[in-house]
C-alpha beads as a LAMMPS data file, in Angstrom:
LAMMPS data file: protein, C-alpha beads

88 atoms
87 bonds

1 atom types
1 bond types

-500.0 500.0 xlo xhi
-500.0 500.0 ylo yhi
-500.0 500.0 zlo zhi

Masses

1 110.0

Atoms # bond

1 1 1 -378.971 265.475 381.941
2 1 1 -381.506 267.514 380.022
3 1 1 -382.319 271.025 381.115
4 1 1 -385.361 273.126 380.467
5 1 1 -385.325 276.739 379.408
6 1 1 -387.979 279.353 379.727
7 1 1 -388.481 282.234 377.351
8 1 1 -390.059 285.588 377.837
9 1 1 -391.430 286.812 374.553
10 1 1 -392.760 290.214 373.688
11 1 1 -396.341 290.179 372.420
12 1 1 -395.226 290.680 368.808
13 1 1 -392.667 287.876 369.061
14 1 1 -395.318 285.526 370.451
15 1 1 -397.734 286.440 367.642
16 1 1 -395.043 285.768 365.010
17 1 1 -394.204 282.445 366.643
18 1 1 -397.875 281.405 366.702
19 1 1 -398.215 282.407 363.038
20 1 1 -395.112 280.413 362.097
21 1 1 -396.416 277.427 364.044
22 1 1 -399.680 277.601 362.112
23 1 1 -398.016 278.029 358.712
24 1 1 -395.534 275.201 359.258
25 1 1 -398.044 272.986 361.112
26 1 1 -395.428 272.447 363.815
27 1 1 -395.596 272.972 367.565
28 1 1 -394.018 276.189 368.807
29 1 1 -391.702 274.167 371.045
30 1 1 -390.121 272.465 368.016
31 1 1 -389.685 275.755 366.195
32 1 1 -387.971 277.267 369.228
33 1 1 -385.787 274.195 369.727
34 1 1 -384.692 274.203 366.096
35 1 1 -383.851 277.903 366.263
36 1 1 -381.799 277.456 369.437
37 1 1 -380.010 274.408 367.995
38 1 1 -379.190 276.254 364.769
39 1 1 -377.895 279.256 366.694
40 1 1 -375.676 277.130 368.911
41 1 1 -374.324 275.156 365.979
42 1 1 -373.612 278.226 363.848
43 1 1 -372.132 280.287 366.648
44 1 1 -369.972 277.426 367.931
45 1 1 -371.087 278.245 371.466
46 1 1 -371.508 274.650 372.472
47 1 1 -370.717 273.908 376.059
48 1 1 -368.158 271.199 376.697
49 1 1 -369.923 267.853 376.792
50 1 1 -372.627 268.791 374.262
51 1 1 -370.645 267.715 371.220
52 1 1 -372.407 264.323 371.187
53 1 1 -375.641 266.012 370.090
54 1 1 -374.056 267.150 366.834
55 1 1 -372.616 263.782 365.822
56 1 1 -373.945 262.352 362.560
57 1 1 -375.437 259.350 364.372
58 1 1 -377.373 261.474 366.870
59 1 1 -378.582 263.886 364.193
60 1 1 -379.852 260.926 362.125
61 1 1 -381.995 259.810 365.064
62 1 1 -383.200 263.389 365.586
63 1 1 -384.336 263.482 361.946
64 1 1 -386.198 260.179 362.399
65 1 1 -388.043 261.561 365.402
66 1 1 -388.895 264.776 363.546
67 1 1 -390.310 262.718 360.662
68 1 1 -392.454 260.703 363.075
69 1 1 -393.753 263.890 364.694
70 1 1 -394.528 265.463 361.312
71 1 1 -396.322 262.268 360.237
72 1 1 -398.495 262.449 363.355
73 1 1 -397.026 259.297 364.862
74 1 1 -397.511 260.354 368.463
75 1 1 -400.238 260.473 371.067
76 1 1 -401.426 263.309 373.229
77 1 1 -403.119 262.993 376.584
78 1 1 -405.420 265.367 378.415
79 1 1 -404.185 264.390 381.842
80 1 1 -401.213 262.706 383.446
81 1 1 -403.590 260.004 384.689
82 1 1 -404.604 259.210 381.094
83 1 1 -400.951 258.989 380.123
84 1 1 -400.130 256.641 383.003
85 1 1 -403.127 254.410 382.182
86 1 1 -401.837 254.064 378.626
87 1 1 -398.465 252.822 379.876
88 1 1 -399.995 249.751 381.499

Bonds

1 1 1 2
2 1 2 3
3 1 3 4
4 1 4 5
5 1 5 6
6 1 6 7
7 1 7 8
8 1 8 9
9 1 9 10
10 1 10 11
11 1 11 12
12 1 12 13
13 1 13 14
14 1 14 15
15 1 15 16
16 1 16 17
17 1 17 18
18 1 18 19
19 1 19 20
20 1 20 21
21 1 21 22
22 1 22 23
23 1 23 24
24 1 24 25
25 1 25 26
26 1 26 27
27 1 27 28
28 1 28 29
29 1 29 30
30 1 30 31
31 1 31 32
32 1 32 33
33 1 33 34
34 1 34 35
35 1 35 36
36 1 36 37
37 1 37 38
38 1 38 39
39 1 39 40
40 1 40 41
41 1 41 42
42 1 42 43
43 1 43 44
44 1 44 45
45 1 45 46
46 1 46 47
47 1 47 48
48 1 48 49
49 1 49 50
50 1 50 51
51 1 51 52
52 1 52 53
53 1 53 54
54 1 54 55
55 1 55 56
56 1 56 57
57 1 57 58
58 1 58 59
59 1 59 60
60 1 60 61
61 1 61 62
62 1 62 63
63 1 63 64
64 1 64 65
65 1 65 66
66 1 66 67
67 1 67 68
68 1 68 69
69 1 69 70
70 1 70 71
71 1 71 72
72 1 72 73
73 1 73 74
74 1 74 75
75 1 75 76
76 1 76 77
77 1 77 78
78 1 78 79
79 1 79 80
80 1 80 81
81 1 81 82
82 1 82 83
83 1 83 84
84 1 84 85
85 1 85 86
86 1 86 87
87 1 87 88
């Protein structure tokens, strides 16, 4: 089961994150996710049951997805209705 997190950033933190997103041409959500993942991996504060994420096989797939995102191989939709129409 995936869980969502919410962050409360100070104004300066948000500005730095927006700047980093612009410089790296990456969405802020990916930058935040990568930072959280790196912190968890380095600090060894993984919760039991999350070890699968750090297996070589799973990380290889994560890198493939990141490459696709960086190459622009994704679609965005303005509304949920547009997204659902595209599924059919």
